[in-house]
C-alpha positions as CSV (number, residue, x, y, z in Angstrom):
1,M,11.5,9.7,-12.4
2,R,14.3,7.2,-11.8
3,L,13.7,4.8,-14.6
4,T,15.7,4.7,-17.8
5,N,13.9,5.0,-21.2
6,H,14.7,1.4,-21.7
7,Q,13.1,0.4,-18.5
8,I,10.0,2.5,-19.2
9,M,9.6,1.0,-22.7
10,T,10.2,-2.5,-21.3
11,I,7.5,-2.1,-18.7
12,R,5.0,-0.6,-21.1
13,T,5.4,-3.3,-23.8
14,T,5.5,-6.1,-21.3
15,V,2.3,-4.9,-19.6
16,A,0.6,-4.6,-23.0
17,D,1.9,-8.1,-24.0
18,V,0.5,-9.8,-21.0
19,F,-2.5,-7.7,-19.9
20,G,-3.5,-6.6,-23.4
21,E,-3.2,-3.3,-25.3
22,G,-6.0,-1.7,-23.2
23,A,-4.1,-2.0,-20.0
24,K,-2.7,1.1,-18.3
25,V,0.3,1.3,-16.0
26,W,1.4,3.8,-13.5
27,L,4.8,4.1,-11.7
28,F,4.4,5.3,-8.1
29,G,6.4,5.3,-4.9
30,S,10.1,6.3,-4.4
31,R,11.0,5.8,-8.1
32,I,9.0,8.9,-9.1
33,E,11.3,11.1,-6.9
34,D,14.5,12.1,-8.6
35,Q,16.3,13.0,-5.4
36,Q,15.8,9.7,-3.7
37,R,18.0,6.6,-4.0
38,G,17.3,2.9,-4.4
39,G,13.8,1.6,-3.9
40,D,11.7,-1.0,-5.6
41,I,9.7,-0.4,-8.8
42,D,6.1,0.1,-7.7
43,L,3.5,-0.4,-10.5
44,L,-0.3,0.0,-10.6
45,I,-1.9,-1.8,-13.6
46,K,-5.5,-1.2,-14.6
47,T,-6.9,-4.0,-16.7
48,N,-10.3,-4.9,-18.1
49,Y,-9.8,-8.5,-17.2
50,A,-12.5,-9.6,-14.8
51,D,-11.6,-13.2,-13.9
52,V,-9.5,-13.2,-10.7
53,M,-7.6,-16.5,-11.6
54,K,-6.7,-15.1,-15.0
55,I,-5.5,-11.9,-13.4
56,A,-3.4,-13.8,-10.9
57,R,-1.8,-15.9,-13.6
58,T,-1.2,-12.9,-15.7
59,E,0.4,-11.0,-12.9
60,I,2.8,-13.9,-12.2
61,N,3.6,-14.0,-16.0
62,L,4.3,-10.2,-15.9
63,M,6.6,-10.4,-12.9
64,S,8.6,-13.2,-14.4
65,R,9.0,-11.4,-17.8
66,L,9.9,-8.1,-16.1
67,Q,12.5,-9.9,-14.0
68,A,14.0,-11.6,-17.1
69,K,14.1,-8.3,-19.0
70,L,15.1,-5.8,-16.3
71,G,17.3,-8.1,-14.2
72,E,16.9,-8.9,-10.5
73,Q,15.0,-6.1,-9.0
74,K,12.3,-5.7,-6.4
75,I,9.1,-5.1,-8.3
76,D,5.7,-4.6,-6.6
77,V,2.5,-4.8,-8.7
78,L,-1.0,-3.7,-7.8
79,V,-3.8,-4.7,-10.2
80,E,-7.1,-2.8,-10.6
81,Y,-9.9,-4.7,-12.3
82,P,-13.6,-4.1,-12.8
83,T,-14.9,-7.0,-10.6
84,R,-12.9,-6.0,-7.5
85,E,-15.3,-4.6,-4.9
86,T,-13.0,-2.7,-2.6
87,Y,-9.5,-1.2,-2.9
88,P,-7.0,-0.4,-0.1
89,P,-6.0,3.3,0.1
90,I,-2.7,2.5,-1.7
91,F,-4.6,2.3,-5.0
92,R,-5.9,5.8,-4.7
93,L,-2.5,7.1,-3.6
94,A,-0.8,5.3,-6.5
95,K,-3.1,7.0,-9.0
96,Q,-2.9,10.4,-7.4
97,T,0.9,10.6,-7.0
98,G,2.0,8.1,-9.7
99,I,3.1,8.8,-13.3
100,M,1.3,7.0,-16.1
101,L,3.9,5.2,-18.3
């Protein structure tokens, strides 16, 4: 995994701060491969929040906080929540290949 311990802890605590202690976060994509270079930070977050507007505001809050704490980096976030009816295949792939932080 190509994240430092500081980056991992920052992601974990920031996700918990904005989505709540029950939120789970996975890293997926190129950053899980030690032999690759570069790449954005791809995160899947599972939350119990059900209100889509609250989720959208919370995701924006998360992104701004992560940018402030980790510096200018490309960060992509997927959010899984209980009221979502369908999920694109990327969600399944993220859970199957990702690493829970």
